[in-house]
Every structure is written in structure tokens, then in C-alpha cells.
N, C-alpha and C positions, 0 to 999 in steps of 0.2 A: 409258293409255299403250299405244300399239300395239307389236306385236312388232318392227317394223322399227326403231323408235327405240331400243328396248332393245338390239337387236343392234348398232346403230351405236355406242351408248355403250360396250358391252362391248369391241367391236373397237377403238374409239378408246383405251380405257384400256390395252389390251395394246400398242397401237402406241406410246403415250407411254411406258410402262414400258420397252419395248424400246429406244426412242430414248434414254432416260435411261441405260440400261446401256451402250449403245454410245458415248455421249458420255463417260461416266466412263472407259471403256476407252481411248478416244482421248486423253483428257487424261493418263491414266496412262502411255501410251506415250511421250508427249512429256515429261512432268515427272519420271518416275522415273529415277534416275541410272545404273543398270547393268542388265545382262541378267537377272540373277536376280530383281531386283525388277520389271523390265518384263515378265517372263514371266507374271505373274499378271494383268496388265491385259488383254491380248487374249484369253487363254484363258477366264478366268472371265466377263468382261463380254460377250464376243462370244457365248459359249454362252448366257448368260441373255438377251441382247438378241435373238439369232436365235431362241431358243426362244419368246420373247414374240411376235415377229413371226409365227412359224409357228403359234403358238396362235391368234393373231388370224385368220390365214388359214383355219385349220381351223374356227373358229367361224363365219366368214363363209360357208365352203363348206357347213357344216351348215344354215345358214339358207337357202341356195340349193337345198338338197335333194340334195346329194351328200356322200359321205364323203370327207374330205381325206386320202386314202391317200398321195398324193405328199408332202404336207406332213409327215405322220407319219414317212415314211421319211427325209426330209431331217433332221428333228429327231433321230431315232435316230442317223443317220450323224454329225451334228455333235456329239452328246453322247458318242459313242464316240471320234471322232478328235481332238477338242480336247485331252483329257487325255493321250492317247498321244503326240501331237506335242509337247506341252509337256514331257513326260518325256524324250523323245528329244533335244530341244533342250538341256535341262538336263544330260543325260548327256554330250552333245557338248561343252558348255561346261566341264564338269568334266574331260573328257578333254584339252581344250586348256589346262587349268589356268588358266582365267579366274578372276580374283579379284572378289569382291564389294566394293563400297566400304564396306560395313559391317563388313568383316573377311574372314576366310577363308571358303571354301566350307564349309557346315555339316558335311559329312562329311570324313573324312580323305582327303587327296589321294592317299595311297599305296594305297588300296583298289583292287582290280581292278574294272573295269567289267564288266557282264554278258557281253559278247562276249570278254573277256580271261580269264575264269576258267579255261577249259579249257587255254589256253596256259600260264598260271601253274602249274597243277597238273602239266602235262607237263614244264615246266622244272624243277620241284622233283624229280620222279622222275628226270630225266636227271642232276641234280646229285648225287643219292644214289648213282648207279652209279659 
């Protein structure tokens, strides 16, 4: 077996794995009933799908004789931004008091969000005076 065929098989495998994860994420976006459940579909599957695509691109670039530095940077950027954006979306939904169809939001709705903690402490100090 020559190296070109091995490279094509490996790259094809990662492209199929990436397409599978993106398909599952797309189905999850359509089928899941509310924001809190839908939040997992795009963040988890798109990160894994995009990671698989970019891994395939890095392997292809390596067989072409160049280091896939751009693909590596895109992968790191996607792996950092997807969880952060999911967390911010979830906190905004909690702030807007959106309810899950499976029950209440897992945390108490009366808790202050991270950007409200300083204001709550200041209000408590003003109340004591």
C-alpha cells in the first residue's frame, strides 16, 4: 500500500467522523425541546466535528510537506470559544428566567449572576447603614 492511499483513508475517516458529529448536532438543534437542552447540541458536536475536519486538514497538510499551523490555531480557537459562549448563553437564559421543559433551571433562580455579585454586596452594605 502506498503512502498516498493511507493518507486518503485517514483523512476520509476524520471527515466522516466530523460529518457524523455535525449531523448529530444539527438533529439535536431541531429535535431538542428547549434552550438548555439545545445548548449541548451545537457546542459539543460542532467542536468535535470541526476538530475532526481540522485534524483531517492537518494530516493532509503534513503529507503535502507543510505544518498545518493555521488549522492548529483554528482548532485551539474553537475549543476555547465554544464552551465560553455556551456558558454565557446559559447565564443569559438564567438571567431572563427561562424555564426548562424538564423542570426548573438546575440552580436556584435567586442566586446572583457573576456580574451581579458586586452590586448585591454593595446593596447589603447600604442596607446595614
